[in-house]
N, C-alpha and C positions, 0 to 999 in steps of 0.2 A: 278177755283175750283181745289184744289189738291186732291190727293188720299185719305187722311184722311177725308177731308170734304165730298168727294163722299161716302165713306163708312159710315160716320155718317148719311148722308142723306138717304141712303138705310135703315139703322137701324131704323131711325125715321119713315120712310115710312112703314116698316114692322110692327112696333108697332101700327101705326095708322090704317093700312089696312092689317091685317094678311092674309097670303097666305098659303094654304095647302102645306105641304111638305117643308116649309121654316125652315132651321135650326135656324135662328134668332128668328122666331116665337116660335119654340119649346123651346128655352131658356127662352123667356119671359113667356111662359105658365108654365114652371117649377118653375120660380121664382128666387129670389136673391140667395138662397142657391146653386142652380144648377149653376148659373152664376159664383158665387164665387169659386165653386169647379173647374170649367173649367179654371178660371183665375189662380188658384193655380197649376193645372196640367200643363198648358202652361208655367208657370214660371219654373217649374221643368224641363220640356222638353227643354226649352231654355238654361238652365244652362248645361244640359247634352250635348246639341248640341255644345255649346261653348267649353266645355271640350274636345269633340271629334275632334274639329278642322276642321270640314267639313263646309266650308263657305255656300254652297247651303242649307244644312240642317239647319244651324243657321239662315239664311235669312228667310227660311220658318217658322221656329218656332217663330221668331220675329214678322212676319206678323200675325201668329196665336194669339200671345199674344196681339198685338195691336188691332186686331178685338175683342177679348173677353174683353179687357179693355174698348173699345168703347161701347159694349153692357152693361157692368157694369155701366159705366158712365151714359148712358141713363136711366137705371133702377133706378139710384140714383139721377137723376135730374141734372147731371153735363154735361155741353156741352164742346165741343172742344174749343170754344171761351173762356170759363171759364179757362180752363187749359192754353191756349195760353196767356191769360191776366196775369196769375200768372207767367208764364215763362218769359214774357216780364218784369214784375216787378223785378224778380230775376236777369235778365240779366243786368238791370240797376245798380245793386249792385256789379257786377263783377269788381274786381280791387280796390274796396274801402277797404282800410286796416283799421281795427279797432285798436284804441290805447288801449293797455292793461296796467292796473295799476300794477306796479312792487312794491311789498311790501318788506320791509326789515325784514327778519325773524330773525335777530339777536337782535332785540330790544324787 
């Protein structure tokens, strides 16, 4: 099990068996609007960290956004397996060039 799967597992567990003082449980209690607000905040903080050029700060913010995305996914009924399946399907398309129809605009 990789780190993403472990985090998803903890999030699923917190939702099924809430624990006092758990930040994940707090987010679920507050609902989708709060979760989405946190996703947005973390996106902005990730952008700023990237602009600042501090790798450690950026890595931390990326982890924060991944966590909040996993919470959002759980709230919306999307699993990591769903996302990986879509990513695999898209990866199969990499390198496939589409033929474009060239039209003669002079006629």
